[in-house]
Structure formats: C-alpha cells, structure tokens
C-alpha positions in Angstrom: 0.0 -0.1 -0.2 1.2 3.2 -1.0 1.2 6.2 1.6 1.0 10.0 0.3 1.4 13.3 2.3 1.2 16.8 0.8 2.8 19.8 2.2 0.1 22.6 3.0 2.0 25.4 1.5 1.3 26.8 -1.9 2.5 24.9 -4.9 3.5 22.0 -3.0 3.5 18.6 -4.7 1.6 15.6 -3.3 4.6 13.4 -2.0 3.7 9.7 -2.2 5.8 7.0 -0.4 5.8 3.7 -2.4 6.9 0.7 -0.4 9.1 -1.9 -2.2 10.2 -4.2 0.5 9.1 -7.2 -1.3 11.5 -6.4 -4.3 14.9 -7.4 -2.8 16.9 -9.3 -5.2 19.5 -11.6 -3.3 22.8 -9.9 -3.5 24.2 -13.1 -5.0 21.6 -13.2 -8.1 21.6 -11.0 -11.1 19.1 -8.5 -10.2 17.8 -8.2 -13.9 17.4 -12.0 -14.3 15.7 -12.4 -11.0 13.1 -9.6 -11.8 12.2 -11.4 -14.9 11.9 -14.8 -13.5 10.5 -13.7 -9.8 10.4 -9.9 -8.8 7.8 -8.5 -11.8 5.1 -11.0 -10.3 5.4 -9.3 -7.2 2.9 -6.5 -6.2 5.2 -3.8 -5.1 7.1 -4.5 -8.5 4.7 -2.3 -10.1 6.1 0.8 -7.9 9.3 0.2 -8.9 8.0 0.2 -12.5 6.3 3.4 -12.0 9.6 5.1 -10.4 11.7 4.0 -13.5 9.1 5.6 -15.8 9.1 8.8 -13.9 12.9 8.7 -14.2 12.6 8.7 -17.8 9.9 10.8 -18.2 9.2 13.3 -15.2 10.7 16.5 -14.4 10.5 15.8 -10.8 13.5 13.4 -9.2 12.7 10.3 -7.0 14.0 9.4 -4.1 15.3 5.8 -3.9 17.3 3.5 -1.1 20.9 2.4 -2.0 23.5 0.8 0.2 25.0 3.8 1.6 22.2 6.5 2.1 18.8 7.2 0.0 19.5 9.0 -3.3 17.5 11.6 -5.1 17.8 10.4 -8.8 16.9 12.0 -12.0 18.0 11.3 -15.7 21.4 12.6 -15.9 20.8 13.5 -19.9 17.8 16.0 -19.2 18.4 19.3 -17.7 14.7 20.0 -16.8 15.2 16.4 -14.7 18.3 17.5 -13.2 17.3 21.0 -12.4 14.6 19.4 -10.2 17.4 18.1 -7.9 18.8 21.4 -7.4 15.1 22.9 -6.7 14.2 20.4 -4.1 17.3 20.2 -2.2 18.2 23.9 -2.7 21.7 22.8 -3.6 24.3 25.2 -4.7 24.3 25.3 -8.5 28.1 24.6 -8.6 27.7 21.5 -6.5 28.5 18.6 -9.1 26.3 15.5 -8.9 27.5 12.1 -9.1 26.0 9.5 -12.2 25.0 6.2 -11.0 24.9 3.1 -13.5 23.3 -0.2 -13.2 26.2 -2.3 -15.0 29.7 -1.9 -16.1 28.6 -2.1 -19.6 26.2 0.7 -19.4 28.9 3.1 -18.3 30.9 1.5 -21.0 28.4 2.4 -23.6 28.2 5.8 -22.1 31.5 7.0 -22.1 32.4 5.5 -25.2 29.4 4.8 -27.6 31.5 4.7 -30.7 33.8 2.2 -29.3 37.0 4.2 -29.8 39.4 4.6 -27.3 41.4 7.5 -26.2 45.1 7.3 -24.6 45.0 5.8 -21.3 41.5 4.1 -21.8 41.2 0.6 -21.4 38.6 -1.7 -23.6 35.1 0.0 -22.8 36.2 3.4 -22.5 37.4 3.8 -18.9 40.9 5.1 -18.2 43.1 2.1 -17.1 44.4 3.2 -13.9 40.8 2.3 -12.6 40.9 -1.2 -13.7 42.1 -2.4 -10.0 39.7 -0.4 -8.1 36.9 -1.4 -10.7 37.7 -5.0 -10.3 37.6 -5.0 -6.4 35.2 -2.3 -5.5 32.5 -2.5 -7.8 29.6 -2.7 -7.7 30.0 -0.6 -4.3 30.3 2.7 -2.6 33.1 3.7 -4.5 32.7 6.8 -7.1 35.7 7.3 -9.8 36.2 10.9 -11.6 36.2 10.0 -15.3 36.7 12.9 -18.5 33.2 14.1 -19.6 33.0 12.4 -23.1 33.2 14.3 -26.4 29.6 15.8 -27.3 28.4 14.3 -23.9 24.9 13.5 -23.3 25.3 14.8 -19.8 23.2 17.9 -18.9 25.3 20.8 -18.2 24.1 21.1 -14.5 25.7 17.4 -13.6 29.2 18.9 -14.2 28.7 22.8 -13.9 31.6 23.4 -16.3 34.0 20.7 -15.0 35.8 18.3 -17.5 35.2 15.5 -15.3 32.2 13.7 -13.7 31.9 11.4 -10.9 30.3 7.4 -12.0 29.5 4.8 -9.5 27.9 1.4 -9.6 26.0 0.7 -6.2 26.1 -2.5 -4.7 22.3 -2.1 -3.7 20.7 -4.6 -6.1 17.7 -2.8 -5.6 19.4 0.6 -6.7 20.8 -1.1 -9.8 17.5 -2.9 -10.8 15.9 0.6 -10.7 18.5 2.3 -13.0 18.4 -0.6 -15.3 14.5 -0.6 -15.9 15.1 3.2 -16.4 17.6 2.6 -18.9 19.2 6.0 -18.2 22.6 7.0 -16.1 20.9 8.5 -12.9 22.4 11.6 -11.4 21.9 11.3 -7.8 22.8 13.3 -4.4 21.8 12.4 -1.0 17.7 13.0 -0.7 18.0 15.4 1.8 17.7 19.3 2.2 21.2 20.9 1.1 23.5 20.8 4.2 21.4 18.8 6.5 22.3 15.1 7.7 22.1 12.3 5.1 18.8 10.1 5.1 19.1 6.6 6.0 15.2 5.9 5.6 12.3 7.1 4.0 11.0 8.8 6.7 14.2 11.3 6.7 13.3 12.0 3.2 9.9 12.8 3.8 10.6 14.9 6.8 13.0 17.3 4.2 11.5 17.0 0.7 7.6 16.8 1.8 5.9 18.6 -1.0 9.1 19.2 -3.2 9.2 15.9 -5.0 6.5 13.4 -6.1 7.9 9.8 -5.3 9.8 8.0 -2.5 10.7 4.3 -2.6 10.9 2.9 0.7 13.0 0.2 0.8 13.9 0.0 4.2 17.2 1.4 6.2 20.4 1.8 4.4 23.2 -0.2 5.7 26.6 1.8 5.3 25.5 5.1 6.7 27.7 7.2 5.3 28.1 8.4 1.4 30.3 6.6 -1.3 34.3 7.6 -1.6 35.4 9.6 -4.2 38.7 9.4 -5.9 40.1 11.1 -8.8 42.7 8.6 -10.5 43.3 11.2 -13.5 45.3 13.7 -11.2 49.3 12.6 -10.5 49.6 10.9 -7.7 45.5 9.8 -7.5 43.6 11.3 -4.6 40.6 10.7 -2.5 38.2 13.7 -2.7 35.8 12.4 -0.1 36.3 9.7 2.3 33.3 7.1 2.4 32.4 3.6 2.3 35.6 2.4 0.7 38.5 3.4 2.7 42.0 4.7 1.8 44.0 1.8 3.2 41.9 -0.3 1.1 42.6 1.7 -2.1 46.5 1.8 -1.4 46.2 -2.2 -0.9 45.3 -2.2 -5.0 49.1 -1.1 -5.5 50.6 0.5 -8.3 50.0 4.4 -8.3 47.2 3.8 -5.6 49.8 2.6 -3.4 50.6 6.6 -3.0 47.0 7.9 -3.2 46.8 11.1 -1.2 44.2 12.6 0.9 42.7 15.7 -1.4 40.1 16.6 1.2 39.7 19.0 4.3 37.9 17.7 7.3 36.9 21.1 8.6 34.4 23.1 7.2 35.4 25.3 4.4 35.4 29.1 5.5 35.7 30.4 2.0 32.7 28.9 0.2 30.9 32.2 0.1 33.8 33.8 -1.7 35.3 31.0 -3.4 33.8 31.1 -7.3 35.3 27.9 -8.6 33.3 24.5 -8.7 34.5 21.9 -6.4 35.8 19.0 -8.1 33.6 16.4 -5.9 30.6 16.9 -3.7 31.0 17.4 0.1 34.4 19.8 -0.9 33.1 23.1 -0.7 29.5 23.6 1.5 28.6 23.1 4.8 27.5 19.1 5.0 25.5 16.9 7.5 24.6 19.6 10.0 21.3 19.5 12.1 19.7 22.6 13.1 21.1 22.2 16.7 24.6 23.8 17.4 27.2 20.7 17.3 30.2 20.6 19.5 32.5 17.8 18.9 34.9 16.2 21.3 37.6 14.4 19.8 38.6 11.1 21.0 42.0 12.2 22.4 40.0 13.7 25.5 39.3 11.6 28.5 35.9 11.7 30.1 37.4 14.4 32.8 38.2 16.7 29.8 34.9 16.3 28.3 32.9 17.0 31.9 35.5 20.1 32.3 34.6 21.3 28.6 30.8 20.9 29.5 31.1 22.6 32.8 32.8 25.7 31.2 31.0 25.9 28.3 27.3 24.3 28.4 26.5 25.0 32.2 26.5 28.9 32.1 24.2 31.5 33.4 22.7 31.5 29.9 22.4 28.2 29.4 19.6 27.6 31.6 16.4 25.9 30.8 18.7 24.5 27.4 18.2 21.0 26.4 21.8 19.3 25.9 22.1 16.3 23.8 25.2 14.0 25.0 25.9 11.6 22.2 28.4 8.8 23.3 30.4 6.2 21.6 33.3 4.1 23.5 34.7 5.9 26.6 32.3 8.2 28.2 29.9 6.8 30.8 26.2 7.7 31.0 25.8 11.5 30.6 29.4 11.9 30.4 29.4 11.0 34.3 27.4 14.1 35.2 24.1 12.5 35.9 24.7 11.5 39.5 22.9 11.9 42.8 20.6 14.9 43.0 19.7 14.9 39.3 15.9 14.1 38.6 14.9 11.7 35.9 13.0 12.9 33.2 11.1 10.4 31.3 12.3 9.9 28.0 10.2 11.0 24.9 11.4 8.8 22.4 12.9 5.8 24.3 9.8 3.9 24.0 7.6 3.0 20.9 7.0 5.5 17.9 4.5 7.5 16.1 3.4 7.1 12.6 6.0 5.6 10.8 6.7 8.5 8.4 6.5 11.2 11.2 8.5 10.2 13.9 11.1 7.3 12.8 12.6 4.6 15.0 13.6 5.7 18.5 16.7 7.2 19.8 19.1 4.4 20.4 19.5 3.9 24.2 18.4 7.3 25.1 17.6 8.6 28.7 17.0 12.2 30.3 17.7 13.9 33.2 17.8 17.4 34.8 21.2 18.8 35.6 22.2 22.2 36.5 19.2 23.8 35.3 19.4 22.0 32.1 17.9 19.1 30.5 20.4 16.4 29.4 19.4 13.6 26.9 22.1 10.7 27.0 22.2 8.4 23.5 24.8 6.0 23.0 25.0 5.4 19.3 27.4 2.4 19.3 31.2 1.3 19.8 32.1 0.0 16.6 32.6 2.3 13.6 30.0 0.3 11.8 27.4 1.0 14.6 28.4 4.9 14.5 28.0 5.2 11.0 24.7 3.3 11.1 23.2 5.4 13.5 24.7 9.0 13.2 22.6 10.8 10.6 19.3 9.1 12.3 20.4 10.0 15.6 21.2 13.8 14.6 17.7 13.9 12.8 15.8 12.5 16.0 17.4 14.9 18.2 16.6 17.8 15.8 13.0 16.7 15.7 13.2 16.8 19.8 14.3 20.4 19.4 17.7 20.0 21.6 19.6 23.2 21.5 23.0 21.6 21.8 24.5 18.3 20.4 27.8 17.2 22.3 29.2 14.4 20.6 32.1 11.6 21.5 34.6 11.3 18.5 36.3 8.0 17.8 40.0 7.5 16.6 39.9 8.3 12.8 43.4 6.5 12.7 42.1 3.2 13.5 40.5 2.2 10.3 38.8 3.6 7.1 35.1 3.8 8.2 36.0 5.7 11.5 37.9 8.3 9.0 34.4 8.7 7.1 32.4 9.1 10.4 35.1 11.8 11.7 35.1 13.6 8.1 31.3 14.2 8.7 31.4 15.3 11.9 34.0 17.7 11.7 31.9 19.3 9.0 28.7 19.5 11.3 30.8 20.6 13.9 30.8 24.4 14.9 33.2 23.9 17.9 35.7 21.2 17.9 37.9 20.2 21.0 40.7 18.1 21.3 44.4 18.1 21.5 44.2 17.6 17.7 41.5 19.9 16.9 
C-alpha cells in the first residue's frame, strides 16, 4: 500500500511513499534476471516500474534507497530533470552530481558509445588506472572521476563546467534494478535538504522533501550510513576527494599508483565557500554538510571523560544556558551523561525511548536514550554504538531525531579516525557538522 502526504504550502506537490520491501533481489543473483523470473510478479514491482518511468519522463526527481544513503535521482541527460534535484534540495548550482549506472556495460556504452579509445583508456572507455579499483570495489560505495565524453549527453547541470564527472555502480541490487529498468544514467545526490544530515530511511527523506518531490521508494534502512568514497585517478598522484564506504587503506592495497594515493579533502568545514567562485571537484568539498539545526560540539577521541566534563562545565552550563536541552551523544569511553548524571539529578522520562508515532512522521526511537535535569538544563543521553560500523549506521538518524526533539546543543564523543577507514569517514562528517571542536588535534 502506498502512502501519500502533502505540504500545505502553496504550489506544494503531493508526495507519495511507495513501499518496495518485497522487491529485494538476493545479493548473489543478477537483479535483472531475478526480476524477470520472480520479481515482476510481486505486487510492489509496479511501484518500481512506476518510479523507473518517472525517471525517464518526469521533471521531478525520485528518491530511492542505496547501500549508503537514500539518493535523489534524475535522468542525467535531461536538464529539466536534473534541475529538479537542485530545486528540491536547494543545492548550490556549482556543486556537481555523481552519476549512477546499473552495470559496467551501461557505463562503458555511455563513456565510449563509438567504441573508439582515447589514450590511457582500457577496452570499454574507462581509463586503465581505475582497473584495479573497478575489479575490487564495484559494485560498491566507490565513485571514480572520469573525463566528460566528447559530445557528452550529460546535462550541463551535472558537471557545472567541469571536464570530469563522478560515476558509480551501487552494490544495492534494488538501486541497480531501478537504474536498469529506467535505462538511463541517473544523477543522484543524497535525498536531503542541502546541508542537512544525510537520509538513511524514507522517513528522513519525507521530513526534508515533503511537497517538493512526487515519489519516494521505501526499501527500508540503508546499511552503510555514509556516502561513497570519491577518488580522482586522473591526477598525479591519485587522490581521495571524499572519504566514505571504501577506505584509503583499502585503496592503497590495490598497489601500483594507488599505493601512493593522497588525501585531497579537508575535514574542517570550508570557511571560504561564500567567496570561492570555483566549482568543487566532487560533492562534499566546498559547502557545509551533514549539520542539524542544533549547534554541534565535537570532542575528539583524545580527550578523556574528565576533559569532556570540564569542557561541558565551562562551555555548556553557564548562566545563559539555563533551560537549554543538551544532548550528549556517546560512543566508547564516556559513561552515561558523561559521568554528570549522579545523585541529585531528577529523572525526566524519555520522549523517544519507547515506541514511535506514525512510521513516516517520527522514525525509530533514539538508540539507548535517557533524560535527566542537571544544573538547570535538561540532558539527553544517547549511546550510538562502539564500533565504527554502528556509529556510521546510527549517526545521521540520531542527529535527525535530536533535531525533531528540538534540542539546543549536541555534544558528540568522537572516535579515533586513525584506526580504520570507516572511522575516518565518520569523523570527516562530524568535523564538517561541528561548529566547535575540542581536542589536542583540533
């Protein structure tokens, strides 16, 4: 059964959520063969076919799940369709888009439709430098920068004048099936309002884009929780332009020129976006990203709980902070309420710790949340996990739920970005979201 919602503002669209949980090709199967044999008979397959038709013909983008986050897709060859992405998200016009393909064959046909190879290209038209990465990580959360083809069919809004574009083949069989059914290259950034935390559920998409798009495909929660890694193999040496689901150490393990891949991004939020007129080489490089409405303070992992308590006392519990609601988001070392919630604190029942309202109005409960009164403030304690995988999976949804609860300040315990690739991607997102950062390496 599909669910519709409408924004009451003038000119708003009627946004429909189309469940497609039934249409889940096994990861080991070819999704297109599976759909022909089994999937097309499922009731919700009509929702998938309707979305594929909208991608081919509509001027409004379609939201759909991938293995990383929900994407907002449009036919990358039609300007009207791609413009719909920028309009719905309120995305800066010079922020380029990643183009998604269903198969390597579809990508090869796109970049080399005549079959003629340029210097440095392997059979199929993809630069040979990418061969070890394509073999190891595709389909998957990796985006590669490719030269824009001569007489390119890409809409100009996809690249904003750049001579390269980002290409990816998602590992989600559902996403590849949708792209294959549409038979179009699909430009798709994350399906959120520009600058806000990325969406990992259909409810997150509805919260940001209700009344601005027509269709949301609901395939459940996304698994990875952070976007794809973006690499540039056309530069010397190659560079990682955005950390994500594939880590720099994994890339270096491919050997050759990739053994010397460099970091081509900044963790800190760009301070020059307002005056910098150059187009970023990849999404996530220039503008504020991943930030909730509330102010975010990040405490790096090199701080002890005692350091964190001192910072909280000096920064958060001043005379002008009375009646604030402060969320303490923990990962590994901190105790509950960062050790502040001891005797004398009055317990306040948690709003979100039990149950949930309408599925698409308030999403799943905050993980392990508790509330107390402390020093005239209300504290919300949230434990989002110990492993990098748990933190990545819960981070964006937790920031969104805390925004829904209208907390005033979010204090987050960081994790060591030196211990693994996914941890580095998580900390990159947190540093971009934070207005204030404390730590010996801050």
